[in-house]
N, C-alpha and C positions, 0 to 999 in steps of 0.2 A: 337412684335406684336401676334397676336393671334395664329400663327400657331408657333412657336417657333422660325421662321429662319431671321426675321429681328430683330436690336433691335435703337431705334431713343434716340440719347442723343444729349443731348446741350452742345456745348463746344468753347471755341478759336479752334485755330490751321491755323497752314499756310494754304493757301486754301479757305479760307474763305473770306467771304463775308462781318464779321461785328463783334457784342461785343455782348452776343455769336454764334454762328450759329447751326441750327440742321445737324446734322450728322447721316448717320445710317451703321450698323455694319451688315453681311450678312452673311449666312453660307448656305451649302446644304443641313444640317440635323442637329438635335439633338445632335449628335455624333461626329461631328466634331467640329474645332476650328473655333473661328470667324473671318470673314477677315476681310481689316482694313478698317477705318474710310472713307466713302464717303459725299465730305459735298453734299449738296439737291442742291445748285445753286441758281443762282439770282432768280429762278422763285418764290420759294420760299422764302429764305435768304435775308434780305435787310442788309444795312449798321449799322444797330441799331439791336437792342434783340431781337432775336426769340427764341423761348424755351416754354417748357415744351409743348412735342406732344406727342398725343393720334391718335393711329389709328386706323380704321374701323375692325370688326373682318373678312370684305373680303375686306381689306389690300386696296382698293381702295380712301379712303378719311384718312385724314389726319390734325389732329387739333391743334390748337397752339397757342401760346401767342407774341405779338411783340408789342413793343414802337417802333417802325414808324411812321411818321407824319401823323395821318388821317386826320386832321382839326376839332377834334370833341373836344379838348383841354385837352383829358383825356391821359393820358401816357400809360396804356395797352388796346389792345382791342382782342378779338379772332377773327382767321382767320380761312382760313381753304382750302387745296388743295385737288385735287383728281386728278387722272389717271385712264385709261378703263381697263388697265390689270397690275398686279404684272411686267411684263417688261416693262411698257411704262414710261415713264419720266414723273413727277409731274407737274398739268399743271400751269398758274400764282397764287398766294395766293390770296385768296378774300376774305375783312372785312367782317365776318359775319352781319348780321341786326339789328337794338336796341332792339331785343328781346331776343339777346342773351347779347350784350355787352351792354345794358340800357343807362343811365342817370350819370356813373359811370364810373371809371377804373371799368373792367374784368380782373381780375393784373392775369390767369393763363385760360386755355382753360382747366383744369380738364380730363375730361373725358367720352368718347363716352360710351354707353353703348353695352355687346354684341348682340344684337337685332336692334341697331340703333335709338333705339324711345328714349333714354332719353340722354342729355346733362350735366354735370356738372361743372357749373364754378365757380372760387371764385371772388370776385367781393367787391367794396369798396361804391357799391349804395347807396342811400338813404333808411331809412327804416331798416334797418341791426342793428344787436344785436350789434357788435362790430369793433375794426379795418379792418377786413374780413372774411366775410361767405362763405359758401358754396349754391348756387344756382343749379337747376334741371330746363331744358327748355325740351318739352316734343313733339314728333309727332305723329299720329295717325299712320302713314307707314312710311316707307324711300324715298316717293313720296312726303310726303304733308310738309306743314311749320310747322316751331318750332312755338308751342306754349309761351307767356313771360317767361322769368327764373324766377320760384319764389323760395322764402328762404325758406329751409329746417326746419325752425323754431328753437324756442330757447331749443327743445332737441338736436338736434344736433349744433347749433351755441350756441354761450357767446361770454362775451367779449372779451375772446382770439380773434386771429385771426384762424379760422378754414382752414387748407389750406393741397395744396397737395392729392387733393381728387384721390381715385384709387377703381375701382369695381374689385369684384372676376369673374372669366369668365362665374359664371350662373347669375354673378349680381346680387347676394343675400347680398355681404359683401360691406362696403364698410370700407375702408380703408382711415384714414386723419389725418396731425397734426395739434397739435396747435403751431403753428407757433413764436407766441410772448405769450406761458405760461409764470405761470403755469396751466392751466384752473384746474378747482378744482378736486381735485383728481389725478394730475397726479406729475411727480418726476421732472421734473426740466424745463428748456424756452421752448424746442421742445419734447413734445413726439408724440407717435402713437397712435393712437387710432384704435377702431372699432363698426361698426355697424351691427344689423345685418336688413333683415326682411325674414318674411316666404313664402311668394309669390314674385313677379315682378312687383303685382298692391296693397301690404301691403305697410304700411307706416314703417318707420325707427325705427327700437327700440332704448330706450336707449345707449349712446356708452357706451364701457370699453374699459378703458386703458390696454395693453397690458404688463403692469408690467417691474419687474425692471430687468428680464431677459435682456426683448430689452429697455427697456427703463431708462435712466439712469439721 
């Protein structure tokens, strides 16, 4: 979480709902150890896979990916759950609309931007550049509907699988993995890359590989 007091992980474990589930670890401050894992329960988790969670900056919305049956014939879709305050339980998760999930598997919830106005998702929908591409959906305010997710284009996406995206807290760095690489200029089958933008309204610049200190 943006305040550093919650960490959401996907894992198996006794007391879970399925394979895997989303769990949370909490701590009272950044100076103390993490508490035990807590399963988010059946309101969020299902007997199917629930994973790749991303929490909003205010801590009240949690976006994640699940392959639970949804009736659309696709394996994975993006879901969202909300809570009134950080001390309240999470409400039942709901599948996001076609502007996010599109007409193909939306494999990962990706990342919600710090201002809550961008949602990055990974998808295999038609019209992409490879096995899996990164898309972004936008909205004018947090009370407005999402626009249709658009592909980040060939500067970011390639014939490799661009996957596991994450934004820096200021929203100006985009980190991602080429899951099924090597992407040109990479070191192996799954490297970490970083793209920059000058402001939140600017386009992403060409990604750079994080180099051999990080990638093997």
